[in-house]
N, C-alpha and C positions, 0 to 999 in steps of 0.2 A: 346902226342898222337894226332892223327888227325882223323876226320870223313870224309870219302869220300862218296859223294852222287852223283850217276850217273843216268841220265835219258837216257834210251836207247830204241831201237826198240825191241818189245817183242820177236821176233824170235832169237835175239842174246843172250838171257838170259842163256840158257844152255851152250853155247860156253864160255861165260864169267865166269860162275860158275866153269866150268872145268879148264879153264886157271888159275883162281885164286887158285883153289884147288891144282894145280900142283906147285904153288908158296908157298904153305903152309897156305893159308888163308882158314880157316874152317868155320867161322861164318859170316853170313850176314842176313840182313832183306830185303825182297823183297815186294814191293807194286805195284799193278796195278794202274796206274794213267792215266789221260787224259790231254792233253795240246797241245800247238803249239808255235812255234817261227817263224823263217823266213819261215818255211814250210807252214805256215798259215793252211788253211783247204783244202778241196776238195769237189767236188759235186758228189752225188750219185743218182741213179735212183731207186725209190721204187714205185711199182705199177703204173708205167707210169709217176710219178711226180718226177721232179728233185728237190733235196734239198741240202742245204749246210751243210757239216759236219765240224764244227769249231774246235772241240777238237778231236785230234787223240789219239788212244790208245798207251800208252808208259808203260815202267816198270821202277820203281825207285829202285835202289840197294843202301843200306846203309851199310857201313863197317867202323869199328873203328880199326885203326892200329897204331903200334908204329911209331914214326917219321922216324926211320932208313929204313923202307920198304915202305914209302909213294910213293916215285918216281917210284919204281918197280911196285907197284899196279896200279898207274895211267897209266903208260906206257902199262901195260898188258891190262887194260880196253880199252884204245885207240886203240891199235893194234887189239884187238879182235872185238870191236864194229864197227870199221870203215868200211863203204861200199863205201865211196866216193860220196854218194848221199845225197841230202838235207834231213834233219830229222834224222841224225845219233845220235844226242843227245848232252848232255852237262855233264860236271863233275864239281862239286863244292867241295872245300876242306875247312873244318872248324877246328878250334882249339877245343880240348876237355880238359876240366879242370880236370875232375875226372870221373872214372868208378867204380861202386861197383856191385859185383855179389851178388844178394839178398840172394841166398841160403846159401853161405858160409861166406859172409862178406869180401871176397877178394877185394882188391882195385887196381885201375889203371891197369898196364900192366898184372898183375896176373889175373885180372878179364876179360880180353879180350877173 
């Protein structure tokens, strides 16, 4: 099993959720986060004063999937999240040793 962690632009969340649901992915964890990479920050004007915004709003999606559908999920996220502009985000893939559903005690792929 693999854990996919994707950091994306917030306005792409619904599109990605729908695209993954079309592929049969029904569960995910979503967190509002702030950060920056090559995009760095930008300046904004507030009450006549200019200030630097270092951390930009992003959304982190976490999904655990069987190895067999990993590539399809990653490709779906890339295709859906890509705008071609700086700040589209990143995808990280991790190994998952074990999953346990607390309510039933189901383990591994049965618990996803």
